[in-house]
DOZA-917399 format. One record per residue (C-alpha): residue number from 1; x, y negated, z negated. Coordinates in Angstrom, 2 decimals, always signed. Layout:
<pt num="NUM" c1="X" c2="Y" c3="Z"/>
...
***
This chain:
<pt num="1" c1="-83.54" c2="+16.36" c3="+10.86"/>
<pt num="2" c1="-80.16" c2="+18.49" c3="+11.40"/>
<pt num="3" c1="-78.63" c2="+15.11" c3="+12.04"/>
<pt num="4" c1="-79.55" c2="+13.87" c3="+8.52"/>
<pt num="5" c1="-78.69" c2="+17.30" c3="+7.07"/>
<pt num="6" c1="-75.28" c2="+16.84" c3="+8.32"/>
<pt num="7" c1="-74.83" c2="+13.19" c3="+7.16"/>
<pt num="8" c1="-75.88" c2="+14.45" c3="+3.75"/>
<pt num="9" c1="-73.38" c2="+17.37" c3="+3.80"/>
<pt num="10" c1="-70.65" c2="+14.89" c3="+4.91"/>
<pt num="11" c1="-71.64" c2="+12.36" c3="+2.11"/>
<pt num="12" c1="-71.52" c2="+15.39" c3="-0.63"/>
<pt num="13" c1="-68.31" c2="+16.54" c3="+0.80"/>
<pt num="14" c1="-66.51" c2="+13.10" c3="+0.59"/>
<pt num="15" c1="-67.81" c2="+12.46" c3="-2.97"/>
<pt num="16" c1="-66.36" c2="+15.81" c3="-4.13"/>
<pt num="17" c1="-63.04" c2="+15.08" c3="-2.44"/>
<pt num="18" c1="-62.79" c2="+11.49" c3="-4.03"/>
<pt num="19" c1="-63.64" c2="+12.79" c3="-7.36"/>
<pt num="20" c1="-60.99" c2="+15.33" c3="-7.17"/>
<pt num="21" c1="-58.42" c2="+12.84" c3="-6.10"/>
<pt num="22" c1="-59.18" c2="+10.64" c3="-9.28"/>
<pt num="23" c1="-59.18" c2="+13.55" c3="-11.80"/>
<pt num="24" c1="-55.95" c2="+13.30" c3="-13.90"/>
<pt num="25" c1="-53.26" c2="+15.69" c3="-13.17"/>
<pt num="26" c1="-52.38" c2="+17.92" c3="-15.98"/>
<pt num="27" c1="-48.77" c2="+17.61" c3="-17.08"/>
<pt num="28" c1="-46.55" c2="+20.43" c3="-16.62"/>
<pt num="29" c1="-45.42" c2="+22.26" c3="-19.92"/>
<pt num="30" c1="-42.01" c2="+20.99" c3="-20.85"/>
<pt num="31" c1="-39.25" c2="+23.71" c3="-20.62"/>
<pt num="32" c1="-36.52" c2="+24.05" c3="-23.04"/>
<pt num="33" c1="-33.15" c2="+22.37" c3="-22.29"/>
<pt num="34" c1="-30.32" c2="+24.30" c3="-20.72"/>
<pt num="35" c1="-28.00" c2="+22.96" c3="-23.33"/>
<pt num="36" c1="-29.49" c2="+25.29" c3="-25.94"/>
<pt num="37" c1="-27.71" c2="+27.90" c3="-24.18"/>
<pt num="38" c1="-24.26" c2="+26.36" c3="-24.41"/>
<pt num="39" c1="-24.37" c2="+26.17" c3="-28.04"/>
<pt num="40" c1="-24.10" c2="+29.99" c3="-28.39"/>
<pt num="41" c1="-20.61" c2="+30.24" c3="-26.70"/>
<pt num="42" c1="-17.81" c2="+31.23" c3="-29.07"/>
<pt num="43" c1="-15.19" c2="+28.82" c3="-29.74"/>
<pt num="44" c1="-11.46" c2="+29.24" c3="-29.56"/>
<pt num="45" c1="-9.23" c2="+29.65" c3="-32.81"/>
<pt num="46" c1="-7.99" c2="+26.58" c3="-34.47"/>
<pt num="47" c1="-4.21" c2="+27.68" c3="-34.00"/>
<pt num="48" c1="-4.95" c2="+28.47" c3="-30.03"/>
<pt num="49" c1="-2.35" c2="+27.17" c3="-27.64"/>
<pt num="50" c1="-1.94" c2="+28.08" c3="-24.01"/>
<pt num="51" c1="+1.71" c2="+29.30" c3="-23.23"/>
<pt num="52" c1="+2.58" c2="+28.84" c3="-19.36"/>
<pt num="53" c1="+5.21" c2="+31.52" c3="-19.55"/>
<pt num="54" c1="+6.44" c2="+31.11" c3="-15.99"/>
<pt num="55" c1="+3.09" c2="+30.77" c3="-14.45"/>
<pt num="56" c1="+2.41" c2="+27.99" c3="-11.93"/>
<pt num="57" c1="-0.06" c2="+25.04" c3="-12.64"/>
<pt num="58" c1="-3.38" c2="+26.08" c3="-11.43"/>
<pt num="59" c1="-4.04" c2="+22.38" c3="-10.44"/>
<pt num="60" c1="-1.27" c2="+21.77" c3="-8.04"/>
<pt num="61" c1="-1.85" c2="+22.08" c3="-4.51"/>
<pt num="62" c1="-0.42" c2="+25.41" c3="-2.95"/>
<pt num="63" c1="+0.48" c2="+23.73" c3="+0.39"/>
<pt num="64" c1="+3.41" c2="+21.86" c3="-1.31"/>
<pt num="65" c1="+6.77" c2="+23.47" c3="-1.05"/>
<pt num="66" c1="+8.99" c2="+22.23" c3="-3.98"/>
<pt num="67" c1="+8.68" c2="+18.57" c3="-4.59"/>
<pt num="68" c1="+7.73" c2="+17.99" c3="-0.78"/>
<pt num="69" c1="+4.33" c2="+15.89" c3="-0.20"/>
<pt num="70" c1="+1.54" c2="+18.02" c3="+1.31"/>
<pt num="71" c1="+1.25" c2="+16.03" c3="+4.32"/>
<pt num="72" c1="-0.01" c2="+17.81" c3="+7.55"/>
<pt num="73" c1="+1.16" c2="+15.57" c3="+10.68"/>
<pt num="74" c1="-1.52" c2="+17.15" c3="+12.72"/>
<pt num="75" c1="-4.33" c2="+16.04" c3="+10.30"/>
<pt num="76" c1="-2.93" c2="+12.57" c3="+10.37"/>
<pt num="77" c1="-2.98" c2="+12.50" c3="+14.30"/>
<pt num="78" c1="+0.52" c2="+10.99" c3="+14.39"/>
<pt num="79" c1="+2.50" c2="+12.21" c3="+17.28"/>
<pt num="80" c1="+6.30" c2="+11.90" c3="+17.86"/>
<pt num="81" c1="+8.65" c2="+11.04" c3="+15.15"/>
<pt num="82" c1="+5.99" c2="+9.33" c3="+13.29"/>
<pt num="83" c1="+4.43" c2="+12.87" c3="+12.66"/>
<pt num="84" c1="+7.70" c2="+14.21" c3="+11.20"/>
<pt num="85" c1="+8.44" c2="+15.27" c3="+7.84"/>
<pt num="86" c1="+11.84" c2="+14.35" c3="+6.36"/>
<pt num="87" c1="+12.58" c2="+17.64" c3="+5.37"/>
<pt num="88" c1="+11.73" c2="+18.61" c3="+9.01"/>
<pt num="89" c1="+13.95" c2="+16.44" c3="+10.59"/>
<pt num="90" c1="+17.40" c2="+17.82" c3="+12.21"/>
<pt num="91" c1="+20.04" c2="+15.16" c3="+13.10"/>
<pt num="92" c1="+21.37" c2="+16.07" c3="+16.54"/>
<pt num="93" c1="+23.62" c2="+13.01" c3="+17.18"/>
<pt num="94" c1="+24.54" c2="+9.51" c3="+16.32"/>
<pt num="95" c1="+25.48" c2="+7.05" c3="+18.59"/>
<pt num="96" c1="+26.45" c2="+3.33" c3="+18.48"/>
<pt num="97" c1="+24.33" c2="+1.11" c3="+20.69"/>
<pt num="98" c1="+24.50" c2="-2.81" c3="+20.77"/>
<pt num="99" c1="+26.37" c2="-2.78" c3="+17.45"/>
<pt num="100" c1="+23.40" c2="-0.79" c3="+15.60"/>
<pt num="101" c1="+23.63" c2="+2.97" c3="+14.98"/>
<pt num="102" c1="+20.76" c2="+4.91" c3="+16.91"/>
<pt num="103" c1="+20.27" c2="+8.59" c3="+15.68"/>
<pt num="104" c1="+19.08" c2="+11.34" c3="+17.91"/>
<pt num="105" c1="+16.63" c2="+13.73" c3="+15.72"/>
<pt num="106" c1="+14.54" c2="+16.74" c3="+16.46"/>
<pt num="107" c1="+11.70" c2="+18.37" c3="+14.78"/>
<pt num="108" c1="+10.80" c2="+22.13" c3="+14.11"/>
<pt num="109" c1="+10.07" c2="+24.15" c3="+16.93"/>
<pt num="110" c1="+9.32" c2="+21.50" c3="+19.46"/>
<pt num="111" c1="+12.54" c2="+21.19" c3="+21.26"/>
<pt num="112" c1="+11.96" c2="+17.48" c3="+21.64"/>
<pt num="113" c1="+14.76" c2="+15.09" c3="+20.85"/>
<pt num="114" c1="+13.43" c2="+11.54" c3="+19.58"/>
<pt num="115" c1="+15.61" c2="+8.27" c3="+18.57"/>
<pt num="116" c1="+15.30" c2="+6.79" c3="+15.59"/>
<pt num="117" c1="+16.54" c2="+3.49" c3="+14.31"/>
<pt num="118" c1="+16.68" c2="+1.82" c3="+10.78"/>
<pt num="119" c1="+13.32" c2="+0.92" c3="+10.05"/>
<pt num="120" c1="+11.57" c2="+3.91" c3="+12.11"/>
<pt num="121" c1="+8.49" c2="+5.23" c3="+10.46"/>
<pt num="122" c1="+8.30" c2="+8.99" c3="+9.59"/>
<pt num="123" c1="+5.25" c2="+10.95" c3="+8.20"/>
<pt num="124" c1="+6.29" c2="+10.69" c3="+4.81"/>
<pt num="125" c1="+9.02" c2="+7.87" c3="+4.87"/>
<pt num="126" c1="+11.17" c2="+5.38" c3="+6.66"/>
<pt num="127" c1="+14.58" c2="+5.54" c3="+8.06"/>
<pt num="128" c1="+16.47" c2="+3.25" c3="+5.69"/>
<pt num="129" c1="+19.62" c2="+3.27" c3="+7.45"/>
<pt num="130" c1="+22.04" c2="+5.29" c3="+9.84"/>
<pt num="131" c1="+25.93" c2="+5.58" c3="+9.19"/>
<pt num="132" c1="+28.47" c2="+7.36" c3="+11.40"/>
<pt num="133" c1="+27.69" c2="+10.59" c3="+9.55"/>
<pt num="134" c1="+24.33" c2="+10.52" c3="+8.03"/>
<pt num="135" c1="+20.65" c2="+9.24" c3="+8.18"/>
<pt num="136" c1="+19.42" c2="+7.94" c3="+5.03"/>
<pt num="137" c1="+15.49" c2="+8.18" c3="+4.58"/>
<pt num="138" c1="+13.34" c2="+6.46" c3="+1.88"/>
<pt num="139" c1="+10.84" c2="+9.08" c3="+1.36"/>
<pt num="140" c1="+7.62" c2="+8.61" c3="-0.39"/>
<pt num="141" c1="+7.02" c2="+10.94" c3="-3.16"/>
<pt num="142" c1="+3.25" c2="+11.90" c3="-3.72"/>
<pt num="143" c1="+3.70" c2="+14.12" c3="-6.55"/>
<pt num="144" c1="+1.52" c2="+12.71" c3="-9.37"/>
<pt num="145" c1="+3.66" c2="+14.21" c3="-12.17"/>
<pt num="146" c1="+7.05" c2="+12.53" c3="-10.62"/>
<pt num="147" c1="+7.87" c2="+9.19" c3="-12.39"/>
<pt num="148" c1="+9.90" c2="+8.17" c3="-9.15"/>
<pt num="149" c1="+7.60" c2="+7.23" c3="-6.30"/>
<pt num="150" c1="+10.35" c2="+7.00" c3="-3.77"/>
<pt num="151" c1="+13.68" c2="+8.84" c3="-3.21"/>
<pt num="152" c1="+16.50" c2="+8.71" c3="-1.01"/>
<pt num="153" c1="+17.25" c2="+11.67" c3="+1.41"/>
<pt num="154" c1="+20.38" c2="+11.99" c3="+3.56"/>
<pt num="155" c1="+20.43" c2="+14.00" c3="+6.56"/>
<pt num="156" c1="+23.87" c2="+14.85" c3="+7.57"/>
<pt num="157" c1="+24.95" c2="+14.95" c3="+11.30"/>
<pt num="158" c1="+27.10" c2="+18.11" c3="+10.22"/>
<pt num="159" c1="+26.68" c2="+20.34" c3="+7.11"/>
<pt num="160" c1="+29.59" c2="+21.33" c3="+5.04"/>
<pt num="161" c1="+29.54" c2="+24.62" c3="+6.37"/>
<pt num="162" c1="+29.47" c2="+23.38" c3="+10.16"/>
<pt num="163" c1="+32.30" c2="+21.04" c3="+9.46"/>
<pt num="164" c1="+34.95" c2="+23.85" c3="+8.54"/>
***
């Protein structure tokens, strides 16, 4: 008898569960769109203009110094002369080897000296040519506001002050 009662209770429980699953769900009440709150904002005057008055552009990167590109050699994973920026280079010497000039350059704080030839890659450019007095670098300009995408940078063996 208890067996019949338990089967009957189980059938009743399954029937109510199936009926609850088939019942249509009531839709959630619609909320007001958030765009209605934006309509309450005041509008600027018709003759308004923003005067920069010597302030910096808030959309320019702060890691850039002057017109130099914001390239971090450690982030690019380049070691040696390929990780040096053109403004970091210091020309230590220029020698003539097999009819071609080779420049000895060093970077900031490393104390290491590297040899570069025409065509050597840097982090932000390429060594275009080497003369007896200077290294000429074709630097890639990554400033989006600049009209020129490359510029020529000359690194002299001796500065004007050292030559005196």
